[in-house]
N, C-alpha and C positions, 0 to 999 in steps of 0.2 A: 164586858167581853168574856166570852166563854174560854175557860182554861183548856188548853190543848190536852188531849189524851196522850199519856206517855207510858210505855211498858217499863216497869221497874225490874221485873224478873219473870221470865228470861228477857234479855235484850237481843237486839238484832245480831245474828251471827253465832249465837250460842249453839254448841254441838253437844248433845246430851247422850248419855248411855242409859241403859235400863235402870241404873241406880237412881236416876233423877225422878222416877215416877213409878207407876204400877202397870204391869203388863195386863192387857185385857184383849183376848183373842189375838188379832193381828195388829194391835195398836198399843201405844204407850200413852197412858194418861198422866199428864203433868199439871201442876197448879201454876197458874199465871197470876201476876199482880200488876195493877196499873194505877197510875196517879191521874187524878182529875178532881174537879170540884165535887164536894159531897152533894148528894141529892140528885145525881144524874142517873139515867138509865142506860147502862152500857152492857153490850154483849161482845163476846169474843168467839168468832166462828159460829155465831148463832146461839151460843150458850150464855145465858144471862148471868151477870156477875152479882156478887154480894159485897156490900161495903163493910169491911171488917178491919179493925186495927189500923185505920188510916189509909186503906187502899182498897181498890176494887179487885175482887178475887173470883176466879172461876177455874174449874177443872176441864181441860180440853184434851183432845186426842191427837197424837202424832201418828200418821199412817204410813209415812214413807221416809226416804232419806232426807228429802228437802220438803219442808212444810211452811206454808204461809199462815201466819196468825193475823187476823184483821179484827181490831177493836173498833166498835161503832157506837157512837152516842145515838140512840134510837130516836131522841127528840130533836137534836140539832143537826144530825147527819155528819158530825165531825168524825174523822177516821184516823187510825194509825195502823200501819202494817209493818210487820217484821218477818224475817225468814229464820227458821230454826231447823237444825239438822238432828236427825235421830241416827246415832251410830249403833246399829243393832248388834254388831259383833265386837263391841269394845269392852264388854264386861269381863272382869277378872283377867285382864291381860297385863303383862309386864314386859319390859325390855331393858337390857343392860347396855349402857352407852359408855364409851371410852373417849375422853377428851385429851387434847394436846399431844396426839400421837405423832412421833417422828423418830425417836431413838430406836424403836424396834425395827423400823425400816432401814435405818442406817446400819444397824447390826447385821441384818440379813444381807444387805449389799456388800458389806465388808467381808462377810463369810460365805459369799456365793460359791466359792470354789470348794467349800467343805460341807455346807448345809445342803442336804438332799431335800429338805422340806422347810417351809416357812415356820413350821411348828417346832423346829429345833431351836428357834429363838425362845428363850425361857418365858418371856412375857406372853407371846402368842400361844406358846405351849400350855401355859396355865389356863388361858381362856378356852383353849380346845378341850382341856380336861373338864372345865365347868360345863361346856356344851355337852360333852359326851355323857356326863353324869346326870345332868338335869334337863337337857334339851334346850338350854338357854340360847337365845339369839342375841348376837353381839353386833353393835354398830360402832365403828371407829370413825372419829372425826379427826382428820389429819392436817398437818402443816405442810407447806411446800418445802421449807428448809429449816435448818438449825445451824448455829455457829459452833456448837459444842463439839469437842473431840476432833478438831481439825476441819469441821464444816461438812455439810451434806445437803443436797437437795434432791428432789424426786426424779430429776433427769438422770441421776446416777443409779436409780433402782433398776436392777436387771429384770428382764421379762421372762427369764427361764422358769419362773414359778407361776406363770400366767394360768396354766391349766389347773394348778392346785387351787389358786384363788377362785377360779370359776367353779370347780368341783364343790367348794365349801361355801359358795355364795348363798345357799339356802339358809345359812345361819350366820354368816359373817359378811358385813357390808363396810365399804369405805366411802366417805364423802368429805367435802371441803370443811375445814375449820377456820383457817387463817393462813396468811403468808408465813408467819413464824410466831414464836411465843411473845416476844417483846417488839414494840412497846405494849403496855396494858391498854385495854380499850381502844384497839386500833381502828375501829369502824364507827366510833361515836360521831364523827363528823365526815364520814366517807362520802365521796361523790359517786355517781353512777359509773363512770369510766374505770375508776380504780377498782371498785367492787367487781365489775364485770371481768377485768383483766386478771385479777388474782384468783377469782373462782375458776375461770376458764383454764388457767394454767395448771391448777391442781387436777381438775377433772380430766384434762387431756393426758396427763401423766398416768392417772389411775387407769384410764382406758388402755393405755399402752402396756403397762406392766401387769395389770390384773383383769382387764376386760370390762365391758359394760355391765356384765351380770352382777358385779359387786356394787354398782351405783344405786342410789335411792333418791327420790324426790324429797326426802326428809333429811334435815341436818341441824346441827347446832353451830352457830357462829361464835367465835372466841369472845367471851364476856357478854354475849347476847345483847349488845348495845349497838344497834345499826340504824342509820337514818332511813327514812322512807324511800329516798332515792336509791340507797344501797339495796334495800329489800326489793325494790322494783327491778333492779338489775338481776338479782338472784331469781326472781320469779320468771323473768324472761328467758332464763337459762334452765328452767325446769324445776327449780326449788319451790315446792308447793306447801311445805310444812316446816316451821322453825320451832325448835324446842329450846328449853332453858331449864335451869335448876330453880325450883320454886319454893322449896322448904328449907328453913334454917333453924338452928338452935338459937333462940333469942336470949338477950342479956339477962332476962329475969328467970331463965331456966326452963321456960316453956318452949313448945315447938309450934312453928307456924311460919307465915310469910313475913319477911322483914318489912317493917313499916316505913322506914326512912331510906331514901336513896336507892330504892329498888326499881331499876329500869329493865323493862323487857322490850328489846328492840325499840320501836317508836310508839308503842301503845300507850293509851291514856290509863290513868289509875282504874277507871271503871272497867275498861277492857281487860286489864291485868287481873283484877279481882274476879271477873266473870270466868276467865280462863282457869284461875286457881280453883274456883268453886266447882266447875263442871269438868275440867281436864282439858277441854279444847274450845277454841274460839276462832271464828273465821272473820277476818276483816274484809268486807265486801269491796272496799275501795281499792285494795290491791289483790284481792282474790288469793290471800295467803292464810293458812291455818296456823295458829299459835298454840303451843303446848308447854306451859311453864310449870311442870310438875315433877321434875326429877329430884331425887334425893342424893346429895353429894356424899358418897360413902367415905371419901378420904377426910371428911371433916368431923367424923364421929367414931367412937369406939364401937365394936360389935354390939355391946349392950345398948348403947345410945341409938344405934341404927334400928334395932328392934323396937325400942321405945318410940322413936320417931315415926316408924311405920304404923305402929298401933295408934298413935295420936292422929295420924293423917286420916285414918278410918273414921275417927270420931269428929274431927274438925271439918272434913269434907265428905259427908255422906252421899252427896249427889254425883260423885265420880268414882270410877272403879278401875282406872288404869294407873299403873305404877311405873314410873321411870326411875331406874337406878343408874347413877352416873359416878364414875371415878376417873381420876386423871392419871396418865401414864407415869409421870416422873416419880411419884411416890413409891413405885415398885422397886426402885433401884437403890442399893446400899450406898452408892456414891452421891446420891442426891442429898442436899443439905437438910431437907425435911422428910427423909426416908421414913417409911412406916413399916416396922418389922412385922406388923400384923395386917399388912395389905391384903393378903389372901383371905384372912379371916373376916375382914370387913366385906369383901365381895361375897363370900359365902353366907355371911349373916343376912345380907339383903336378899340373895337368891333363895336361901332356905326359908326365909320368912314368907316369900311369895309362894313357894311350893306348899308350905304348911297351910297357907290360907287359900289354897286351890286356885292360884293364878296360873295362867298358861302363858308361856313366852311367845311373843308375836312382834313382828315389825309393825310400826304405826301405819305404814302404807297399806297394810293388808286389811285394815278395818276402818280407816278414816275417810276413804273415798267411796263414792256410790258404786 
């Protein structure tokens, strides 16, 4: 029996930036590798492969956003086809993401009679300063409610600042994160109906108090562990890209992806590793793009953040997008795990990106055709 041809790298759904290959005129040349029995004659898009180091290899050209790669055994006629995407504008881009947001909105609501601007809130004011200084675009993932400080939910958020939210929507976005902070891993067994309800409730309130301009088809779900049914509900409501934090400081002191117990939504280990390697991966079964590559700034000192970002360049040379992520609660002195150097950690990540010639961009601006 003839062994089937299988693409090893890239796999179906990979989304590559220019860092994954070499530009040549209007195309990107990348190396592909395939698995099949030795001694076969295999070509990819008409390019003959060479069997080397246990795999069939060839250099092929990507010419557009969506590219079909077809491997053919020229003797038996066996074929294997995958789709690969070329993100021409993804190089040297970074984004700052804020998780677990609700207390800043609670503060604005409680001070609506005195705050003339949302940026009088110290937390949002800080990120406005970061934007003004560095041009950084900020994406906030928000809860519907919190029980702290007497309780609050988004229905209590006034719409008096709606025009200001819209005016700043070129750099500040709001999207769904979860219903609330606890319990942990709230969507690991979620059904379609619950996911749809909780997402719709938050989006409806955002539209009311801030306007559609601040929304995005990209978001991060709390803990980034969601069933396929839950992700299907999100996709039907316009969520096309799901992000996560993909880099950690490992127990041995090195930097990389956690080997054990690392779940990214419902993806397989192979899909997760592909997304980590290239930055973006599209699951064709649900038509959702995954991006598990943010660095959690509240987990590291400013010095470690720079070291981690340096290491990510070495460990993942085929991707060139950087996601910076930090959680809201660590900003506040009353929080049990308050970080006095919170601002310095944010600045360490942003300044590293600027020093390495990264430009701030929302994912939606380069991940779609």
